[in-house]
N, C-alpha and C positions, 0 to 999 in steps of 0.2 A: 504493500500500500504506500502511496505517496503521502508524505507529510509536507504541507505548505507552511513555510515559515511566516507566521503572522506577526510581524513586528511593527505594523502601523504605517508602512510606506509602500503598500502595493494596492493595485486595483484588483481586489480579490474576486469580485462578482463575475466579471467577464471571464476570468480564468476558470473559476469553478463551473460556470455555465458550459464552457467548452469541454471540460473534463466530463461533466454529466452527459453531454451529447454523445461522447465516445464510451460511456459506461466504464470510465476509469475511476477506480476507487481512490479516495483521498480523505484526509482529515486535516484540520488546522492544528498547527503546533503553536500553542499560546504561551508555553513556558519551557524553560530549559529541561525541566523534569520529564517532559513528554518526548523529548527529541529521539532517544535511542530506540523507541519501539517501531520506527518506520524503516522501510527497506530502501527508500530513495527520497529525495527532497527537491522541492522547488522554492527558489527565492525570487518572489516577484519584486517589482519596484517601479515606481513612477516618481517624477519630480527631481529633487536636488540630491545628488550623490552624497555630498557631505552630510546633509541632514539625515539621509537614509542610513549612512554608516553609524551616526550617533544613536539612532533608534535601535539599530541592530546590536550595538554595544550595550545599550540599556536593557535589551531583552535577555542578556546573559548567554546568548547562543553562539557567539563568535568562535570560541575555542572548540565547541562541538562541531561546528561547520568545518573549521580548519583541520580537525583531526579525523574526520570520517573517511572511510574507504568506500562508502556507498555512493551511487550516482547522485550528483547534484546538478540541477539546471537553474541558472540565473537568467531571468527574463528582463530585458531593457535595463533599468538601473540595477536590477539584480545581477545582470551580467557585468556591468561596470564595477560593481562591488568586488568582483573576483580579481580585479587588477590591483597594481601597487598604489596608484595615485590618480586623483582626478583634479583637473584644473578648475572644476566646479567647486569653489570653496577651498581650493588648495588642500584637499582632504587626502589623508593616508587611509587606504582601504584594506581589504583582507590580505592582499599580497600573495594570492595563490598563483596567478600568472604574472610574470615579470613584464607587465605592459602598462602603458599610460593611457588614461582617458583624457581626450583633448577636446577643445571647443572648435567647431567649424569656423574657420576664418571668414570674415566678411569678404576677403579677397577671392573667394571662390565664385562670387557674383551669382550665387544662387540663393534661393529663399532659405532662411533659417527661422524656425526649426525645419529640419528635413521631415516632411510629413506626407504620408500617403504610400502608395504601392511602389515598390522598387524591385528590380530583378536581382536575384541572389545567385552567385556562381561560385564554383570551386576551382575553375581553371581546367577541369577535365572536359572531355568532349561531349559526353552523353549522360553523365550522372553526377550528383553530389556525392563524393566518394567518402562517406563517413556513415557509421551505423545510425547516427542521429537523423540522417537524411535518407534513410532507406525508403525506396519506392516513391521518392520525390524527384521530379525531373530537374536536370540542370537548367538553370535560367528561370526557375519558378519565381513567382512574385509573392512578396510578403509585405505586411503593413508596418510601416515605421512611424514613430513620433519621437524625435530627439534632436537636441541642439549640441550634444557632445557625442563623440565617437571614440572607439578603441582603435588605436593605431594598427595598421596591417602588419602582421608578422608571420612569415611563412612557417615558422615552427609551431605556432599555436592557432593561427587562423585556419579554420576548416571550411569557411565560406565567406565571400566578400561581396560588398555592394559598392556602388559609386555615387557620390553626390559632390561633384567637383573634385573629389579626391577618393582614392580607393581606401576603404576602411573595413574592419572586421565586422561582418554581419553575424558570424558565429565563431566560437573558439572552443578549444578543448585543451585541458591540462590534466592528464591522468583521468580520474573519475569525475572531474569537474567540467561541465559544459556551460556555455553561455550563448544566448541569442539576443542581438540588439533589437530585432523586430518583435512584434507581439504575435506569437503563434495563435493565441486565442482570438485574434481579430483577422487572421489571415486565411480564412476559408478552408478549403479541403487540404491544401498543402500544410497549413499550420496545424490542423487537427491530426494529420498524419504524423507530423513531428512529435506532437504530444504522445501519440500512441507509441511511437518508436522509443521515446524516453521511458515510457511506462514498461517497456519490454526489454530494456537494456539488461544484459546479463550482470548478475551480481558477482562480486569477487568470490572466487572459489566454486562458482557454479559451473556445471558442464553444459 
């Protein structure tokens, strides 16, 4: 079962509605004492990365998240929390992936925030080559709403998008995954991604 880290910085309703549509079992994690009973975790997040990190610290779940070997999925600001640092509030974050979250420069001459549907690619010819994107076509469109982005890095970026600059649309570091887009608002492709996360193999499983 998925545990949704409920730390007061996520749009829980749209996420749970998408999970309900796919009959994916989940519960809310409202305190650190509840953390260990779940087999995988989602960290949602909207708004300000620095403020979200403060709320996550106040929840007492930071060390649990950093120590787990179970699959973790960060969504939007939840993905940004997996990085070292955000220019939004000059905030130090979880430091799971050695990456920086940056602001879209006005020099890109495109609208900020980056909002709406955008094409997500892996650089492969015909498929997004990661288990999180199983059965999702290369070049599928996902829904984004963000003013800050995670820098592209070929070691950790598993899918990218472009908005004046190439950025990480999805990343992976060991058992930690992140998506900058909102899968719960991304139609069939987004719901497939949530199904894929719910079926990722656990450590030690065959």
